[in-house]
PLY file of the C-alpha trace (Angstrom):
ply
format ascii 1.0
element vertex 145
property float x
property float y
property float z
element edge 144
property int vertex1
property int vertex2
end_header
-23.70 54.08 45.95
-20.28 52.55 45.20
-19.20 53.25 48.79
-21.78 50.69 50.02
-21.31 48.07 47.27
-19.45 44.87 48.09
-16.29 44.60 46.02
-16.09 48.36 45.45
-16.20 49.93 48.92
-13.10 47.88 49.81
-11.25 49.71 47.02
-12.40 53.18 48.10
-14.75 53.95 45.23
-16.79 57.14 45.76
-20.51 57.39 45.20
-21.31 58.59 41.72
-24.07 60.63 40.11
-24.56 59.87 36.43
-26.34 62.31 34.14
-27.68 61.47 30.72
-29.47 63.38 28.01
-30.86 61.93 24.82
-33.22 62.60 21.97
-35.06 60.27 19.66
-37.02 60.93 16.52
-39.21 58.26 15.06
-41.35 58.11 11.97
-43.26 55.44 10.13
-40.97 52.39 10.16
-37.72 53.98 11.37
-36.10 55.89 14.24
-32.85 57.72 15.01
-31.44 58.81 18.37
-28.49 60.58 19.97
-27.31 60.81 23.56
-24.70 62.02 26.00
-23.82 60.55 29.41
-21.58 62.02 32.14
-20.39 60.42 35.38
-17.37 61.70 37.35
-14.53 59.19 37.80
-15.58 57.34 41.00
-12.03 56.30 41.90
-10.20 58.92 43.91
-6.46 58.51 44.15
-5.66 57.94 47.81
-2.99 60.18 49.32
-0.41 58.55 51.56
-1.68 60.64 54.48
-4.91 58.63 54.76
-5.43 55.88 57.33
-3.80 53.13 55.24
-0.05 52.99 54.90
1.59 54.50 51.82
2.10 50.99 50.48
-1.56 50.01 50.95
-2.80 53.24 49.36
-0.51 52.80 46.37
-1.43 49.12 45.98
-5.16 50.00 45.96
-4.54 52.89 43.54
-2.54 50.65 41.20
-5.19 47.88 41.36
-8.00 50.36 40.58
-6.03 52.07 37.83
-4.93 48.86 36.11
-7.91 46.52 36.51
-10.83 48.99 36.78
-9.86 52.00 34.67
-13.17 53.83 35.24
-11.56 57.10 34.19
-13.81 57.77 31.18
-16.40 60.33 32.25
-18.22 61.25 29.01
-19.90 58.92 26.54
-21.57 59.86 23.26
-24.12 57.58 21.63
-25.99 57.38 18.34
-28.38 54.80 17.06
-31.18 54.03 14.73
-33.56 51.40 13.52
-35.46 50.41 10.40
-38.52 48.18 10.18
-37.94 45.09 8.05
-41.52 43.93 8.48
-44.52 44.31 10.75
-42.80 42.61 13.72
-39.08 42.86 12.86
-36.68 45.79 13.15
-32.99 46.10 12.31
-31.25 48.34 14.87
-27.74 49.74 15.20
-25.99 51.68 17.95
-22.60 53.33 18.43
-21.02 54.41 21.74
-17.85 56.50 21.89
-15.68 57.82 24.72
-12.56 59.86 24.01
-9.14 58.81 25.36
-8.46 59.73 29.01
-5.26 59.15 31.03
-4.72 58.73 34.76
-1.40 58.32 36.57
-0.87 57.06 40.11
2.30 56.94 42.20
3.61 53.39 42.76
7.03 54.16 44.22
6.43 52.54 47.62
5.05 49.39 45.97
8.12 49.24 43.72
10.52 49.77 46.61
8.90 46.98 48.68
8.99 44.59 45.72
12.66 45.44 45.19
13.61 45.30 48.89
17.02 43.75 49.41
18.06 44.49 45.87
20.95 47.00 45.79
19.71 48.25 42.40
16.17 48.91 43.74
14.49 52.09 42.58
14.03 55.00 45.00
10.60 55.26 46.63
9.44 58.12 44.38
10.78 56.67 41.12
7.79 54.84 39.65
4.24 55.54 38.59
1.50 53.69 36.74
-0.43 55.27 33.88
-3.53 53.93 32.18
-5.11 55.24 28.98
-8.73 54.35 28.42
-11.11 54.99 25.55
-14.16 53.17 24.27
-15.73 52.50 20.91
-18.58 50.05 20.59
-20.86 49.16 17.71
-23.95 46.98 17.97
-26.23 45.55 15.30
-29.35 43.66 16.29
-32.58 42.29 14.89
-35.51 42.90 17.21
-38.67 40.87 16.94
-41.92 42.01 18.54
-44.62 39.46 19.28
0 1
1 2
2 3
3 4
4 5
5 6
6 7
7 8
8 9
9 10
10 11
11 12
12 13
13 14
14 15
15 16
16 17
17 18
18 19
19 20
20 21
21 22
22 23
23 24
24 25
25 26
26 27
27 28
28 29
29 30
30 31
31 32
32 33
33 34
34 35
35 36
36 37
37 38
38 39
39 40
40 41
41 42
42 43
43 44
44 45
45 46
46 47
47 48
48 49
49 50
50 51
51 52
52 53
53 54
54 55
55 56
56 57
57 58
58 59
59 60
60 61
61 62
62 63
63 64
64 65
65 66
66 67
67 68
68 69
69 70
70 71
71 72
72 73
73 74
74 75
75 76
76 77
77 78
78 79
79 80
80 81
81 82
82 83
83 84
84 85
85 86
86 87
87 88
88 89
89 90
90 91
91 92
92 93
93 94
94 95
95 96
96 97
97 98
98 99
99 100
100 101
101 102
102 103
103 104
104 105
105 106
106 107
107 108
108 109
109 110
110 111
111 112
112 113
113 114
114 115
115 116
116 117
117 118
118 119
119 120
120 121
121 122
122 123
123 124
124 125
125 126
126 127
127 128
128 129
129 130
130 131
131 132
132 133
133 134
134 135
135 136
136 137
137 138
138 139
139 140
140 141
141 142
142 143
143 144
């Protein structure tokens, strides 16, 4: 429900369905698990024909692309744990998302910023590209009471 969330609806985020599938096997004193998660990129690139001006659309697109690069759609996870004692477990997890790129047009933004400059770029001369990937590793000690 991004379209209803404060701080996201103002930047035209779409609602998003996220699907996940995982499996876990556990035995006496240890476990191992794997998972996959998919959620479509919630940030649609706004065309200039929408209700905002071309400048406003491009400014929102650039802001979303640069500061909230939610372009990764698939995540893979693996984890496991081993009992160190009756109430203590050592656990590890890995999350991975492959590199994804997204490019948005920023020509109108560039032309406004360069207004009055004889060497200013033409309106269609610039774009903004972001590459995003993720790799995370976690180690924890869990204590059960």
